[in-house]
C-alpha positions as CSV (number, residue, x, y, z in Angstrom):
1,M,125.9,139.2,73.7
2,T,127.3,138.7,77.2
3,M,130.8,138.0,78.4
4,R,131.3,135.2,80.9
5,T,132.8,135.8,84.3
6,D,135.4,133.6,85.9
7,A,132.7,131.4,87.2
8,T,131.8,130.2,83.7
9,S,134.2,127.8,82.3
10,Q,132.2,125.8,79.7
11,G,132.4,126.6,76.0
12,A,134.5,129.2,74.2
13,P,133.6,132.7,75.1
14,A,132.4,135.0,72.4
15,L,134.8,137.8,71.4
16,D,133.9,141.2,72.9
17,P,133.1,143.5,69.9
18,R,134.4,146.5,71.9
19,R,137.6,144.9,73.1
20,W,140.0,147.1,71.1
21,Q,138.2,150.3,72.3
22,A,138.4,148.9,75.8
23,L,142.1,148.3,75.3
24,T,142.5,152.0,74.3
25,V,140.9,153.2,77.5
26,I,142.8,150.7,79.7
27,S,146.0,151.7,78.0
28,V,145.5,155.4,78.8
29,A,144.9,154.6,82.5
30,T,147.9,152.2,82.5
31,L,150.2,154.8,81.0
32,M,149.0,157.5,83.4
33,V,149.7,155.2,86.4
34,V,153.1,154.2,85.2
35,L,154.3,157.5,84.1
36,D,153.2,159.2,87.3
37,A,155.9,157.2,89.1
38,S,158.5,159.3,87.2
39,V,156.7,162.4,86.0
40,I,157.7,164.2,89.2
41,N,161.4,163.4,88.6
42,I,162.1,166.3,86.1
43,A,160.0,168.6,88.3
44,L,161.7,167.5,91.5
45,P,164.6,170.0,91.4
46,Q,162.2,172.9,91.2
47,A,159.7,171.4,93.7
48,Q,162.6,170.8,96.1
49,I,163.5,174.5,96.0
50,D,159.9,175.8,96.2
51,L,159.0,173.5,99.1
52,R,162.4,173.5,100.8
53,I,162.9,169.8,100.8
54,S,166.3,168.4,101.9
55,D,168.5,166.2,99.6
56,A,167.9,163.2,101.9
57,D,164.1,163.6,101.9
58,R,163.7,164.5,98.2
59,Q,163.3,160.8,97.2
60,W,160.1,160.6,99.2
61,A,158.3,162.4,96.3
62,V,159.1,159.2,94.3
63,T,159.0,156.6,97.0
64,A,155.8,157.8,98.8
65,Y,153.9,157.0,95.6
66,A,155.7,153.8,94.9
67,L,155.4,152.5,98.5
68,A,151.6,153.1,98.7
69,F,151.3,151.7,95.2
70,G,153.4,148.6,95.8
71,G,152.3,148.0,99.3
72,L,148.6,148.0,98.6
73,L,148.6,146.4,95.1
74,L,148.0,142.9,96.4
75,L,145.0,144.0,98.4
76,G,143.9,145.9,95.3
77,G,144.2,142.8,93.2
78,R,142.0,140.8,95.6
79,I,139.4,143.7,95.7
80,V,139.5,143.8,91.8
81,D,138.6,140.1,91.6
82,L,135.8,140.1,94.1
83,V,134.2,143.5,93.8
84,G,134.3,143.8,90.0
85,R,137.1,144.8,87.7
86,K,135.2,147.6,85.9
87,R,133.7,149.0,89.1
88,V,137.1,149.2,90.8
89,F,138.7,150.6,87.6
90,L,136.3,153.5,87.7
91,I,136.7,154.1,91.4
92,G,140.5,154.2,90.9
93,L,140.3,156.7,88.1
94,V,138.1,159.2,90.0
95,G,140.2,158.8,93.2
96,F,143.4,159.2,91.3
97,A,142.2,162.5,89.9
98,A,141.3,163.8,93.4
99,A,144.7,162.7,94.9
100,S,146.6,164.4,92.0
101,M,144.9,167.7,92.8
102,L,145.8,167.5,96.4
103,A,149.5,166.9,95.6
104,G,149.4,169.7,93.0
105,I,148.4,172.3,95.6
106,A,150.9,171.2,98.2
107,P,152.2,174.1,100.3
108,D,155.1,172.1,101.7
109,G,157.0,168.8,101.3
110,A,154.8,166.8,103.8
111,T,151.6,167.6,101.9
112,L,153.3,166.7,98.6
113,F,154.4,163.4,100.0
114,A,150.9,162.7,101.4
115,G,149.3,163.5,98.1
116,R,151.7,161.3,96.3
117,A,151.0,158.5,98.7
118,L,147.2,158.9,98.1
119,Q,147.9,158.7,94.4
120,G,149.6,155.4,95.1
121,V,146.6,154.1,97.0
122,F,144.3,154.6,94.0
123,A,146.9,153.4,91.5
124,A,146.9,150.2,93.5
125,L,143.3,149.7,92.4
126,L,143.8,150.9,88.8
127,A,146.8,148.8,87.9
128,P,145.5,145.3,88.7
129,A,142.1,146.2,87.4
130,A,143.6,147.2,84.1
131,L,145.7,144.1,83.6
132,S,142.9,141.8,84.7
133,L,140.5,143.5,82.3
134,I,142.9,142.8,79.5
135,A,143.2,139.1,80.5
136,V,139.4,138.6,80.6
137,T,138.6,140.8,77.6
138,F,141.0,139.1,75.1
139,T,140.1,135.4,74.9
140,D,142.0,134.7,71.7
141,A,145.6,133.7,72.3
142,R,147.0,135.7,69.4
143,E,145.0,138.8,70.3
144,R,145.9,138.4,74.0
145,A,149.6,138.4,73.0
146,K,149.1,141.6,71.0
147,A,147.2,143.2,74.0
148,F,149.9,142.2,76.4
149,G,152.5,143.6,74.0
150,V,150.7,147.0,74.2
151,Y,150.6,146.7,78.0
152,G,154.3,145.8,78.1
153,A,155.3,148.7,75.9
154,L,153.3,151.1,78.1
155,Q,154.6,149.6,81.3
156,G,158.1,149.9,80.2
157,A,158.0,153.3,78.3
158,G,155.7,155.0,80.9
159,G,158.7,156.0,83.1
160,A,160.5,157.7,80.3
161,I,157.3,159.3,78.8
162,G,156.7,160.7,82.3
163,L,160.1,162.3,82.3
164,I,159.4,163.9,78.9
165,A,155.9,165.1,79.9
166,G,157.4,166.4,83.2
167,G,159.9,168.4,81.2
168,V,157.3,170.0,78.9
169,L,155.0,170.9,81.8
170,T,157.7,172.2,84.1
171,E,159.3,174.3,81.3
172,Y,156.1,176.0,80.1
173,T,153.9,176.0,83.1
174,T,155.0,174.9,86.6
175,W,156.0,171.7,88.3
176,R,152.6,171.6,89.9
177,W,151.0,170.8,86.5
178,C,152.9,167.5,86.4
179,L,150.3,166.6,89.0
180,F,147.3,168.6,87.9
181,V,147.3,167.1,84.4
182,N,146.2,163.8,85.8
183,A,142.7,165.0,86.8
184,P,141.3,165.7,83.3
185,I,142.9,162.5,81.9
186,S,141.5,160.4,84.7
187,L,138.0,161.8,84.3
188,A,138.0,161.5,80.5
189,A,139.1,157.8,80.8
190,A,136.4,157.1,83.3
191,L,133.7,158.5,81.0
192,A,135.1,156.5,78.1
193,A,135.2,153.3,80.1
194,V,131.5,153.3,81.0
195,P,130.3,152.2,77.5
196,T,133.4,150.3,76.4
197,V,134.6,148.2,79.3
198,R,132.6,145.2,80.5
199,E,132.2,144.1,84.0
200,S,133.6,140.8,85.3
201,R,134.5,139.4,88.7
202,A,135.4,136.2,90.4
203,E,132.9,134.3,92.5
204,G,133.7,133.8,96.2
205,E,133.3,135.1,99.7
206,R,134.2,138.8,99.9
207,R,136.7,138.8,102.8
208,Y,139.9,140.7,102.8
209,D,143.2,140.1,104.5
210,I,143.6,143.4,106.3
211,P,146.4,142.2,108.7
212,G,148.4,141.1,105.7
213,A,148.0,144.4,104.0
214,V,149.1,146.3,107.1
215,L,152.1,144.1,107.6
216,V,153.4,144.2,104.0
217,T,152.9,148.0,103.8
218,T,154.4,148.9,107.1
219,G,157.3,146.5,106.4
220,L,158.1,148.3,103.2
221,V,157.8,151.7,104.8
222,A,160.2,150.7,107.5
223,L,162.8,149.5,104.9
224,V,162.6,152.7,102.9
225,W,162.6,154.8,106.0
226,G,165.7,152.9,107.1
227,F,167.5,153.7,103.9
228,T,166.5,157.3,104.1
229,H,167.7,157.6,107.7
230,A,171.0,156.1,106.6
231,A,171.4,158.9,104.0
232,E,170.7,161.5,106.7
233,S,172.6,160.1,109.6
234,G,174.8,157.3,108.3
235,W,174.9,153.5,108.5
236,T,176.3,153.4,112.0
237,T,173.2,154.8,113.8
238,T,171.1,152.5,115.9
239,L,167.8,153.8,114.4
240,T,168.9,152.9,110.9
241,W,169.4,149.3,111.7
242,L,166.3,149.2,113.9
243,L,164.2,150.4,111.0
244,L,165.8,147.9,108.5
245,A,165.4,145.0,111.0
246,A,161.8,146.0,111.7
247,G,161.0,146.0,108.0
248,L,162.4,142.5,107.6
249,V,160.5,141.2,110.7
250,L,157.3,142.7,109.5
251,L,157.7,141.2,106.0
252,A,158.5,137.8,107.6
253,A,155.4,138.1,109.7
254,F,153.4,138.8,106.5
255,V,154.5,135.5,105.0
256,L,153.5,133.7,108.2
257,V,150.1,135.3,108.1
258,E,149.6,134.4,104.5
259,Q,150.4,130.7,105.3
260,R,147.7,130.5,108.0
261,T,144.8,132.8,107.0
262,T,141.9,131.4,105.1
263,H,141.6,134.4,102.8
264,P,145.2,135.4,102.1
265,L,146.1,138.7,100.5
266,L,148.8,136.8,98.5
267,P,148.0,133.1,98.1
268,L,151.4,131.5,98.4
269,R,150.5,129.2,95.5
270,V,150.8,132.2,93.2
271,V,154.5,132.8,94.1
272,L,155.6,129.3,94.9
273,D,155.4,128.3,91.3
274,R,159.0,128.3,90.1
275,D,158.5,130.2,86.9
276,R,156.4,132.9,88.5
277,A,158.8,133.2,91.4
278,G,161.6,133.9,89.0
279,A,159.6,136.4,87.0
280,F,158.4,138.3,90.1
281,L,161.9,138.4,91.6
282,A,163.4,139.6,88.3
283,S,160.6,142.2,88.0
284,L,161.4,143.5,91.6
285,L,165.1,143.8,90.9
286,T,164.6,145.4,87.4
287,G,162.2,147.9,88.8
288,A,164.7,148.9,91.5
289,G,167.5,149.3,89.0
290,M,165.4,151.2,86.5
291,F,163.7,153.7,88.8
292,G,167.0,154.5,90.6
293,L,168.8,154.9,87.2
294,L,166.2,157.4,86.0
295,L,166.3,159.5,89.2
296,F,170.0,160.0,89.0
297,L,170.1,160.5,85.3
298,T,167.6,163.3,85.8
299,Y,169.9,165.1,88.3
300,Y,173.0,164.5,86.1
301,L,171.3,166.1,83.1
302,Q,170.0,169.1,85.0
303,V,172.7,169.8,87.6
304,N,175.9,168.7,85.8
305,L,175.0,169.3,82.2
306,G,172.8,172.4,82.9
307,Y,169.8,171.2,80.9
308,Q,166.5,173.0,81.3
309,P,163.5,170.8,82.3
310,L,162.2,170.5,78.7
311,H,165.7,169.7,77.4
312,A,166.2,167.1,80.1
313,G,162.9,165.5,79.4
314,L,163.5,165.3,75.7
315,A,166.9,163.8,76.4
316,F,165.1,160.7,77.6
317,L,163.3,160.3,74.3
318,P,165.8,157.6,73.0
319,F,165.1,155.6,76.2
320,S,161.4,155.7,75.7
321,A,161.6,155.0,71.9
322,G,163.9,152.0,72.6
323,I,161.4,150.5,75.0
324,I,158.4,151.0,72.7
325,A,160.3,149.7,69.6
326,A,161.6,146.6,71.5
327,A,158.2,145.8,73.0
328,S,156.4,146.2,69.7
329,F,158.8,144.0,67.7
330,G,159.3,141.6,70.6
331,A,155.6,140.7,71.1
332,P,155.4,138.3,68.1
333,L,158.7,136.6,69.2
334,V,157.2,135.5,72.6
335,P,155.2,132.6,71.3
336,R,158.0,131.6,68.9
337,L,161.0,131.7,71.2
338,G,159.4,131.6,74.6
339,P,159.5,134.3,77.3
340,K,162.7,133.1,79.1
341,P,165.3,133.8,76.4
342,L,163.7,137.2,75.7
343,M,163.7,138.1,79.4
344,A,167.3,137.1,79.8
345,V,168.5,138.9,76.7
346,G,166.5,142.0,77.6
347,I,168.0,142.2,81.1
348,A,171.6,141.6,79.7
349,V,171.3,144.4,77.2
350,A,169.9,146.8,79.9
351,L,172.9,145.8,82.1
352,A,175.3,146.6,79.3
353,G,173.6,150.0,78.9
354,T,173.8,150.7,82.6
355,L,177.5,149.9,82.8
356,W,178.1,152.3,79.9
357,L,177.0,155.1,82.3
358,L,180.1,154.6,84.4
359,L,181.9,156.7,81.7
360,V,179.9,159.9,82.5
361,Q,182.0,163.0,83.0
362,P,181.4,166.0,85.3
363,T,180.4,168.6,82.5
364,G,179.8,166.7,79.3
365,G,179.2,163.4,77.6
366,Y,175.6,163.1,76.5
367,L,176.3,161.9,72.9
368,P,179.1,159.5,73.6
369,V,177.9,158.1,76.9
370,V,174.3,158.9,77.9
371,L,172.7,158.5,74.5
372,P,174.0,155.0,73.7
373,S,173.3,153.9,77.3
374,M,169.7,155.1,77.0
375,V,169.2,153.3,73.7
376,L,170.7,150.0,75.0
377,T,168.8,150.1,78.3
378,G,165.6,151.1,76.7
379,L,165.8,148.2,74.1
380,G,166.6,145.7,76.8
381,L,163.9,146.7,79.2
382,G,161.3,146.8,76.4
383,V,162.0,143.2,75.5
384,F,161.9,142.2,79.2
385,F,158.6,143.9,79.9
386,V,156.8,142.4,76.9
387,A,157.8,138.9,77.9
388,L,157.3,139.3,81.6
389,P,153.4,138.9,81.7
390,N,153.6,135.7,79.7
391,T,155.5,134.0,82.4
392,A,153.9,135.7,85.4
393,L,150.4,134.9,84.3
394,S,151.1,131.5,82.7
395,A,148.6,128.8,83.9
396,V,147.4,130.9,86.8
397,D,144.1,129.9,88.4
398,P,141.2,132.1,87.2
399,S,140.4,133.2,90.7
400,D,144.0,134.4,91.1
401,T,144.1,136.4,87.9
402,G,143.8,139.8,89.8
403,V,146.3,139.0,92.5
404,A,148.8,137.6,90.0
405,S,148.4,140.6,87.8
406,A,148.9,142.8,90.8
407,M,152.1,141.0,91.7
408,I,153.6,142.2,88.4
409,S,153.0,145.8,89.2
410,T,153.7,145.2,92.9
411,T,157.2,143.9,92.3
412,Q,158.0,146.8,90.0
413,Q,156.6,149.4,92.3
414,V,158.2,147.9,95.4
415,G,161.5,147.9,93.5
416,G,160.7,151.5,92.5
417,A,160.4,152.4,96.2
418,I,163.4,150.5,97.5
419,G,165.7,151.2,94.5
420,P,165.8,155.1,94.6
421,A,166.0,155.0,98.5
422,L,168.9,152.6,98.4
423,L,170.7,154.3,95.6
424,N,170.1,157.8,97.1
425,T,171.6,156.5,100.4
426,L,174.7,155.2,98.5
427,Y,174.9,158.5,96.5
428,V,174.8,160.7,99.6
429,S,177.4,158.6,101.4
430,A,179.7,158.7,98.4
431,L,179.3,162.4,97.8
432,T,179.8,163.2,101.5
433,G,183.0,161.1,101.7
434,F,184.3,162.7,98.4
435,L,183.8,166.3,99.6
436,A,185.2,165.6,103.0
437,G,188.5,164.5,101.4
438,H,188.8,167.9,99.7
439,G,189.0,170.1,102.9
440,E,186.7,173.0,103.8
441,T,187.0,174.9,100.6
442,V,185.0,173.2,97.9
443,T,185.1,174.8,94.4
444,R,182.3,174.4,91.9
445,A,184.5,172.0,89.8
446,V,185.2,169.8,92.9
447,Q,181.5,169.8,93.6
448,L,180.6,168.6,90.1
449,D,183.3,165.9,90.4
450,G,181.7,164.8,93.7
451,Y,178.3,164.6,92.1
452,V,179.6,162.4,89.3
453,H,181.4,160.2,91.8
454,G,178.1,159.7,93.6
455,Y,176.3,159.0,90.3
456,R,178.8,156.4,89.4
457,V,178.3,154.6,92.7
458,A,174.5,154.7,92.1
459,F,174.9,153.5,88.5
460,T,177.1,150.6,89.7
461,A,174.4,149.6,92.3
462,S,171.8,149.7,89.5
463,A,174.0,147.5,87.4
464,V,174.3,145.0,90.3
465,L,170.5,144.9,90.6
466,F,170.1,144.1,86.9
467,A,172.8,141.4,87.2
468,L,170.8,139.8,90.1
469,A,167.6,140.0,87.9
470,L,169.4,138.2,85.1
471,A,170.5,135.5,87.6
472,A,166.9,135.1,88.8
473,V,165.7,134.5,85.3
474,G,168.5,132.1,84.4
475,L,168.2,130.0,87.6
476,L,164.4,130.0,88.2
477,V,162.4,130.5,85.1
478,R,161.7,127.3,83.1
479,T,158.9,128.4,80.8
480,Q,159.1,126.7,77.4
481,R,158.5,128.0,73.9
482,G,155.0,129.0,73.2
483,A,154.1,129.6,76.9
484,G,151.8,132.4,77.7
485,P,149.0,133.5,79.9
486,S,146.6,130.6,80.3
487,A,143.4,130.8,78.4
488,S,141.7,129.8,81.6
489,A,142.7,133.1,83.0
490,A,140.1,134.7,80.8
């Protein structure tokens, strides 16, 4: 029995007898990639002390990964389609293991950031390969909906699971094992993928848009660097605005290149579809809000409430459980209700949970404030993530399956890079202003009050991002009931 590639379009494809085993392997890789964006969060306070990283620079441990991941995902999606999905999947797993070891042995902040960026490079191959493999492996509409439900649950819960895993590893070993642990998992997944995952690729000329990849990646780096410099030196410095302006110019140049090149990194037809444009924009804004929220909740739990790493990690369990439960129960509702109402309701519930966090207090409040906020936010994001692929991959051309799949992860990771950088800048500015208003002598109580003031500013910004995502879904997405990834995408 052979499975057709994208080039074969006649006749119904036979079901792959190993498709569920393949989904297991793909799910492990997907979970590892997603949770690695947040697994460092719980370990970051200890890593910051060990490697002497400043408050302004600490977010690079998160954003270096997210930047490389998000900036190169589109190129990764095109490579996946043309080189072969299984082949790229295996390369990504082995490379991710090596990069994780490099970051784990880092003697200083610069090496840690470099290792995290290299992890992002290989994650940019793994993520689109994984989603494309699901799309081409599951040809039955109902089975594909279930498979995407699993993917959505892992995509949404991975961040919280990473925080829990980071707490366990940091508490009982060292923060470095948050990185080392990826190596055995990656290699085991690669070995399991060899007999279970089938190869497929799109036909076409193997040419890649390197100028586009350079422009989009450097543009994103400039934006995040601009936000970081604002946290260090303020918003009034010339360099801050030069970096932000350079980022916008480079991204605009990227769009112009994509319009004119014969082999675009991002074919504009993929994003000019109104439904997909709304889905991608909502994904970007939601990723920014979620990653920023998780970063500052981590510091609130450990710094203000005094939680140890394991305790802090377990404190995120309701968030993770909410995402998994919502994604699991939400998957059957997608073909019945359509993805748009589920995406809108999910974001609205997450927004309500984020606004609840504005009630946090300097030295207490997990049960009355943080817990219900986590439950609401987790449930909302779980519903959103399970419905998102059904809109983003609806009626996509088979040759664009990889790049459209990559855009889902791209938008979330770009949001995951920009969100923490922006929120950290607002936090540092708010904290600095608060402490400056209390004179030269700052007691511990005043310091804790200042932290909470900064957290509330960051949580407010996160809520604004969710509100903008809700507006994007409401104004742009038109997908009707029963919509889902096109069968032709298989």
